Structures are given as C-alpha cells and as structure tokens.
C-alpha positions as CSV (number, residue, x, y, z in Angstrom):
1,M,111.6,92.3,79.5
2,L,111.8,95.5,78.1
3,T,115.3,97.1,78.4
4,T,116.6,100.2,76.7
5,E,120.4,100.5,75.5
6,L,121.2,104.4,75.6
7,R,123.3,105.2,72.4
8,A,126.9,105.9,72.9
9,N,126.9,109.4,72.5
10,A,124.2,110.3,74.5
11,S,124.1,113.4,77.2
12,P,125.7,113.0,80.4
13,T,122.4,113.7,82.0
14,H,121.0,110.3,80.8
15,G,123.1,108.5,83.3
16,C,124.5,105.0,82.7
17,A,122.3,102.4,80.7
18,G,122.2,100.3,83.9
19,T,120.9,103.2,86.1
20,V,118.1,103.5,83.2
21,N,118.0,99.7,83.1
22,E,117.2,99.6,86.9
23,G,114.5,102.5,86.5
24,L,112.4,100.9,83.6
25,G,112.5,97.5,86.1
26,A,111.2,99.7,88.6
27,V,108.4,101.2,86.6
28,Q,107.5,97.4,85.4
29,R,106.9,96.4,89.2
30,A,105.0,99.3,90.3
31,I,102.0,97.5,91.5
32,D,99.9,101.3,92.1
33,L,99.7,104.2,90.9
34,E,101.9,105.8,93.4
35,G,104.3,103.4,92.8
36,L,104.5,104.1,89.2
37,W,105.1,107.7,89.3
38,Q,107.7,107.5,91.6
39,S,109.7,105.1,89.4
40,S,108.9,107.2,86.1
41,L,109.7,110.6,88.5
42,Q,112.9,108.9,89.3
43,L,113.7,107.9,85.8
44,V,113.6,111.3,84.8
45,Q,115.0,113.2,87.6
46,T,118.3,111.0,87.2
47,S,118.5,111.7,83.5
48,L,116.9,114.9,82.7
49,H,117.8,118.4,84.3
50,H,113.8,120.0,84.6
51,H,112.0,122.3,86.5
52,S,109.0,120.4,87.4
53,C,107.0,117.1,86.4
54,S,103.3,116.2,86.1
55,L,101.1,113.2,85.6
56,M,98.0,114.0,84.6
57,L,95.3,111.1,84.6
58,G,91.7,110.6,84.4
59,I,91.3,112.7,81.0
60,D,88.1,114.0,80.2
61,D,87.2,116.1,77.2
62,Y,90.8,116.8,77.2
63,Q,91.2,117.9,80.7
64,P,92.5,115.8,83.9
65,V,90.5,115.2,87.1
66,A,93.6,114.4,88.9
67,A,97.4,114.5,88.6
68,R,100.6,114.2,90.4
69,H,103.0,116.8,90.8
70,H,106.8,117.3,91.4
71,V,108.5,120.6,91.3
72,Q,112.3,120.5,91.4
73,T,113.4,124.2,90.8
74,A,110.4,126.5,91.6
75,L,111.5,130.8,91.0
76,Q,108.7,131.4,93.3
77,P,107.5,130.1,96.5
78,G,104.5,127.5,97.1
79,Y,104.2,127.2,93.0
80,V,102.3,124.1,92.3
81,P,101.8,123.2,88.6
82,A,98.0,123.6,87.1
83,T,96.4,120.2,86.6
84,S,95.4,121.5,82.9
85,L,96.3,120.5,79.3
86,T,94.8,124.0,78.2
87,V,97.8,124.6,76.5
88,S,97.9,121.4,74.5
89,R,94.4,120.8,73.9
90,P,93.6,122.1,70.3
91,F,96.9,120.1,69.4
92,L,95.9,116.6,71.2
93,A,92.6,117.2,69.2
94,S,94.5,117.7,66.0
95,H,97.0,115.1,66.4
96,P,95.3,111.9,67.7
97,K,97.8,109.4,69.0
98,I,101.0,111.5,69.1
99,Q,103.6,109.8,71.6
100,L,105.5,112.6,72.2
101,Y,105.7,116.6,71.6
102,T,106.9,120.0,72.7
103,F,105.4,123.0,73.7
104,S,107.7,124.6,71.1
105,Q,106.0,122.2,68.7
106,I,102.8,123.7,69.6
107,A,103.9,127.2,69.6
108,S,104.9,126.8,65.9
109,E,101.3,125.6,64.4
110,D,99.3,128.1,67.1
111,P,99.9,131.7,67.5
112,H,97.4,131.7,70.9
113,A,99.6,129.1,72.8
114,H,101.9,131.7,74.6
115,A,98.5,133.5,75.3
116,R,96.9,130.3,76.9
117,R,100.3,129.5,78.8
118,L,100.2,132.6,80.8
119,A,96.3,132.1,81.3
120,Q,96.7,128.8,82.7
121,E,99.4,129.3,84.8
122,A,97.9,132.6,86.5
123,G,100.6,134.7,84.5
124,S,103.5,133.0,86.1
125,D,106.7,132.6,84.0
126,E,107.5,129.7,85.8
127,W,108.0,127.6,83.0
128,C,109.0,128.3,79.0
129,E,109.3,124.9,77.8
130,F,108.0,121.5,78.2
131,V,107.9,117.5,76.7
132,H,104.7,115.8,77.1
133,L,104.6,112.1,76.7
134,A,100.9,111.3,75.9
135,F,99.5,108.0,76.4
136,W,96.3,106.6,74.4
137,N,92.8,104.6,74.5
138,E,92.9,104.8,70.7
139,T,92.2,108.1,69.7
140,V,91.4,109.4,73.5
141,P,94.0,110.5,76.1
142,Q,94.2,108.7,78.9
143,A,97.2,110.1,80.8
144,V,99.6,112.7,79.9
145,F,103.5,113.3,81.9
146,S,104.8,116.5,81.9
147,I,108.6,117.7,81.9
148,R,109.3,121.0,82.2
149,R,112.0,123.4,81.8
150,S,112.6,127.2,82.8
151,S,114.2,129.9,80.6
152,R,117.2,129.4,82.7
153,Q,117.8,125.8,81.4
154,A,118.3,124.7,77.5
155,Q,115.8,123.7,75.3
156,F,115.4,119.6,75.2
157,T,118.0,118.4,73.0
158,A,117.5,115.9,70.2
159,D,119.4,113.5,72.5
160,E,116.8,114.0,75.4
161,L,113.8,113.5,73.0
162,S,115.0,110.2,72.3
163,F,115.7,109.3,75.4
164,L,111.8,110.0,76.2
165,E,111.0,107.7,73.2
166,Q,112.6,105.2,74.6
167,I,111.6,104.9,78.2
168,Y,107.3,105.9,76.9
169,P,107.0,102.2,76.1
170,A,107.6,101.0,79.6
171,I,105.6,104.1,81.2
172,D,102.8,103.1,78.3
173,A,102.5,99.2,79.7
174,G,102.7,100.4,83.0
175,L,99.5,102.4,82.8
176,Y,98.0,99.7,80.6
177,R,98.7,97.3,83.9
178,L,97.3,99.7,86.1
179,R,94.1,100.5,84.6
180,A,93.7,96.9,83.9
181,L,94.3,95.9,88.1
182,E,91.9,98.8,88.8
183,K,89.3,97.5,86.4
184,E,89.2,94.4,88.1
185,R,89.6,95.3,91.6
186,F,86.3,97.3,91.0
187,R,84.5,94.8,89.4
188,S,85.5,92.7,92.6
189,F,84.3,95.6,94.9
190,A,81.1,96.0,92.6
191,Y,80.4,92.0,93.6
192,E,81.3,92.1,96.5
193,Q,79.4,94.7,97.7
194,A,76.6,93.2,95.9
195,L,76.6,90.2,97.5
196,Q,76.8,92.2,100.8
197,R,73.4,94.0,100.0
198,S,71.6,90.8,98.6
199,A,69.0,89.5,101.4
200,A,70.3,86.2,100.2
201,P,72.4,84.2,102.4
202,T,75.1,83.2,100.0
203,L,78.8,81.4,99.7
204,L,81.1,82.1,96.9
205,T,84.5,79.3,96.8
206,D,86.6,77.8,94.7
207,A,87.1,74.6,93.1
208,R,88.7,73.0,96.4
209,G,85.7,74.2,98.9
210,N,87.7,77.4,100.1
211,V,85.0,80.6,100.9
212,L,86.2,83.5,99.0
213,F,83.5,85.6,100.2
214,A,80.1,85.2,102.0
215,T,77.6,86.8,103.6
216,P,77.2,86.2,107.2
217,D,74.0,84.4,106.6
218,G,75.6,82.5,103.9
219,R,77.7,81.3,106.7
220,R,75.5,80.6,109.1
221,L,73.1,78.2,106.7
222,S,76.4,76.8,105.7
223,A,77.5,75.4,109.3
224,R,73.8,74.3,109.7
225,W,73.8,72.2,106.8
226,A,77.0,70.5,107.9
227,Q,75.6,70.1,111.8
228,A,72.2,68.8,110.7
229,L,74.2,66.0,109.0
230,G,76.0,65.3,112.5
231,V,79.2,66.9,111.5
232,P,79.9,70.1,113.0
233,L,81.8,72.5,110.7
234,D,83.8,75.5,110.7
235,A,81.3,78.2,108.9
236,D,84.4,79.1,106.4
237,E,83.8,75.4,105.5
238,L,81.9,73.1,103.5
239,S,80.3,69.8,104.3
240,A,81.6,66.6,102.4
241,D,78.0,66.0,100.8
242,L,78.6,69.7,99.2
243,M,81.9,69.3,98.2
244,R,81.0,65.9,96.0
245,V,78.5,68.1,94.4
246,I,81.3,70.9,93.3
247,K,83.9,68.3,92.3
248,A,80.8,66.7,89.9
249,R,80.6,70.0,88.7
250,R,83.9,71.2,88.2
251,F,84.1,70.8,84.3
252,A,80.4,71.9,83.7
253,E,79.9,74.3,81.2
254,P,79.4,77.9,82.5
255,D,76.0,78.5,81.3
256,E,74.8,75.3,82.6
257,A,71.5,75.5,84.5
258,A,71.8,76.1,88.5
259,Q,71.6,72.9,90.2
260,T,69.2,73.0,93.6
261,L,69.4,70.4,96.3
262,R,67.4,69.7,99.5
263,H,69.0,68.9,102.9
264,P,69.1,65.1,103.2
265,M,67.9,65.2,107.1
266,D,66.8,68.9,107.3
267,A,63.5,69.5,105.0
268,N,63.5,73.4,105.7
269,L,67.1,73.8,104.0
270,S,68.0,73.8,100.6
271,V,70.8,75.4,98.5
272,T,71.1,76.5,94.9
273,L,74.7,75.7,93.4
274,D,75.7,77.7,90.1
275,S,79.3,77.6,88.8
276,S,80.9,80.1,86.7
277,W,84.7,80.6,85.3
278,F,87.1,83.3,86.4
279,G,90.5,84.3,85.2
280,S,92.1,86.2,81.8
281,G,92.5,83.3,79.6
282,L,95.9,82.3,80.6
283,Q,94.5,80.5,83.8
284,L,90.5,79.6,84.3
285,Q,89.4,78.5,87.3
286,P,86.1,77.8,88.2
287,C,84.1,79.2,91.0
288,Y,80.8,78.2,92.7
289,L,78.1,80.8,93.9
290,L,75.8,79.0,96.6
291,Q,72.5,80.5,97.8
292,F,70.7,78.9,101.0
293,A,67.2,79.2,101.6
294,A,65.6,78.2,105.1
295,A,61.8,77.5,104.9
296,D,61.5,77.8,108.4
297,E,63.2,81.2,108.6
298,R,61.1,84.3,108.0
299,P,62.0,86.7,104.8
300,A,61.0,89.4,106.4
301,A,63.9,89.4,109.0
302,R,66.5,89.0,105.9
303,E,64.6,91.9,104.6
304,R,64.8,94.1,107.5
305,A,68.8,93.7,107.5
306,S,68.9,94.3,104.2
307,E,66.7,97.9,105.0
308,V,69.1,98.0,107.8
309,L,72.7,97.7,105.7
310,N,71.2,100.0,102.9
311,Q,71.0,103.3,105.4
312,L,75.1,103.0,105.7
313,S,77.6,103.7,103.4
314,P,79.8,100.7,101.9
315,S,82.7,101.7,104.1
316,E,80.3,101.0,107.1
317,R,78.2,98.1,105.8
318,K,81.6,96.2,106.1
319,V,82.3,97.3,109.6
320,A,78.6,96.4,110.3
321,L,78.9,93.3,109.0
322,L,81.8,92.2,110.7
323,V,80.7,93.1,114.5
324,A,77.3,91.1,113.3
325,E,80.2,87.9,112.7
326,G,81.6,88.6,116.0
327,L,84.9,90.3,115.2
328,R,86.2,92.8,117.9
329,N,87.1,96.3,117.0
330,E,90.7,95.4,116.7
331,Q,90.3,92.3,114.1
332,I,88.2,94.6,112.1
333,A,91.1,97.1,111.9
334,Q,93.2,94.3,110.5
335,H,90.8,92.9,108.5
336,L,90.1,96.0,106.7
337,S,93.8,97.4,107.2
338,R,92.2,100.9,109.1
339,S,93.3,101.9,112.5
340,R,91.5,100.9,115.6
341,R,90.6,104.8,116.0
342,T,88.8,104.6,112.5
343,I,86.8,101.6,113.3
344,E,85.9,103.2,116.8
345,S,84.9,106.4,114.6
346,Q,82.8,104.4,111.7
347,L,80.9,102.6,114.5
348,N,79.6,105.8,116.5
349,A,78.0,107.1,113.0
350,I,76.7,103.5,112.7
351,F,74.8,103.4,116.2
352,G,73.9,107.2,115.3
353,K,72.3,106.2,111.9
354,L,70.5,103.3,112.7
355,G,69.5,104.7,116.6
356,L,71.5,101.9,118.4
357,V,73.3,102.2,121.2
358,C,75.6,99.0,121.6
359,R,76.9,96.4,119.9
360,A,74.4,93.7,120.9
361,Q,71.5,95.8,119.4
362,L,73.6,95.9,116.0
363,V,73.9,92.4,116.0
364,K,70.2,91.8,116.6
365,A,69.3,93.9,113.9
366,L,71.5,92.4,111.5
367,S,70.5,88.8,112.9
C-alpha cells in the first residue's frame, strides 16, 4: 500500500501524518469518480489553505469536457470556476508529462498568461495563483487537479508543493484504476447491448453453468432443451447434457472452432457452443456462449422482435425485455436500480413509440 510520511518540518497546515495516510487510504479505496473526487478534495482541504479546487476530466485538445468544482472562499456570490485549461494550454503543450506546475511558473515564461487568466474568468479576480497536478496518458493529458488561492492567501510554499508531490501517485493510481474499470464497464455494456439486439437466442455462462447473461429467447429455448429431455429446469439453468459438454470444453483453446449439437429428442432444436476466456491475466476463467436455434420457429418472428427493440433507446430496451420476461414494475425497478416511477414513465414512452396500449401487447410483440 502507498503511504506518505510527512517531513518533521512540514507546515502545520499539512496536518498529521496519520490524517494524511487516512486520506490516501480513502483515495485508494474509491470505486467511482465521485468517491475519488471527494476523498482527494478532503485530503487537500485538511492540508492546504485554498480558495477553490477543481478536478477537470475528459481532456480533448487541452480542453476538459467535464469537471468537479469546490469553492471554499468565494469573493463574489455565485462564483464557479471555469471548466477550462486556456491559461495552461501553451505550457502543457510545451511541457509534456509535467506533473506539477504553478500559475507563477507559467507567467514567468509566458507574458500573455495574465491576460488569458482574466479572459478565462470573465474579468473576475477571484484567484491569483494556482498549483496544478497534471495526470497523463503518455504525452496526452487525461486529468488536471487544480488548487487555487486568492490574493488574500499566501503563495504556495516549498513544503506545500512537496506535500502535493507526495500525494500525486495516489491520485494518479486512482484515476488509472477508474479508467480501467470504466473501460471494462463500457465493454460489458456494449456486449450486453449487442446481445440484446441480436436475433439469435443466446446464453452466456461461466464454467459452472451459471447464466451470466441471456436474451429472453435464449432462456426460453434453454428451458425447452431440458424439458424435451423430461427434466424441467428453471430457464436460468442448463441441462445436464449441456453441462457435460461445457466441462469437456473447459480447457479448450480460445480459438477452437465452435461446436454445434443437435438435441437427442427434439429434431428441430440445436445449439452452438463457443468458448472464450475472461479476465485480466491474474485470474483467467472460461466462459461459454450458447446460441440456440429452433427450426420449427419462424425466423421472421425474431426479426420482428429485433425491429421492435431497435425503435427503443438502450434504457427502454432493458425495460421492455424485462417486461417480456414477466417481471412486474417494482421488480424491474429493483433489477435496474431505478425508481418505480421511472420505470412506469419509461414503459409509457415504450407504449407510445410502439403504438401499444398494454403489457400483453408488448410481450406479444417480443415473443
């Protein structure tokens, strides 16, 4: 674990080493952007005098597209810092990978820096100095943490700058971790959306046969597979013969050809089983994609269902698919972590888009 021990002669505004270490621990435990922002802000608030702080994100061509702001001591009512790196842009472009810099440092190299500051702040003189912690992906800035001071506050001391250099790695690691998590969440979301929009009845399982994701038709035909063998199972379970096939493929190479099986009793039913590996390299585990096909069911029906879903937004598609599975509004709200009122509103929007008047019509349209 990363820890920071402050020097014995550090400024009293830094607080004790124990408080700083607790703050660093909170930064390391943050699991989302809001948690990282709040823990980083708390770390600064308990250690440095400041006028305001900002965490600027999504930087494109040296301009952030999003930010979190906190104003500690505004000189004018309603002041909000600008979500901008206009003042810093020339300096960042000429100093790639710099981790810490101040406005004074910029002004000493750039005679136009003061004019840009006033233009950025619309003539406001709320702050006169800042220190920026810049976080990079190679030579491209990814985020900037800004700590500002007004003319009523002292300049940043060498000890304070040293303190910020010490906490920099923890915030940098937190941002890196959140970017990795966000990337994985996006991949998972994109995969889920692709499966939901697929006309093929699909199940995704782990090595033990636990269903990780399924389209409504995937669950239905999986249950049909088991029932045709005389072993009725829940739609989220797999029949014993499919589990045996999965176990046989458990150590198959990821690029091994997909395997297609015919149902031993239902001549119209088949399934294609494909295996892959999921994980970061530390804990790889196999997963299996099962795509069912029923020759006695008209493909046109699935195509119509796909056309219906394509008229809806991604959020509405999730609600519609859960309605098709027979879930009530309160169950859907709990499943999607939304309020029941939100689900009811989305359901009304779905009915309006599809020209339907009730749940039964929606279920039929997706059957």
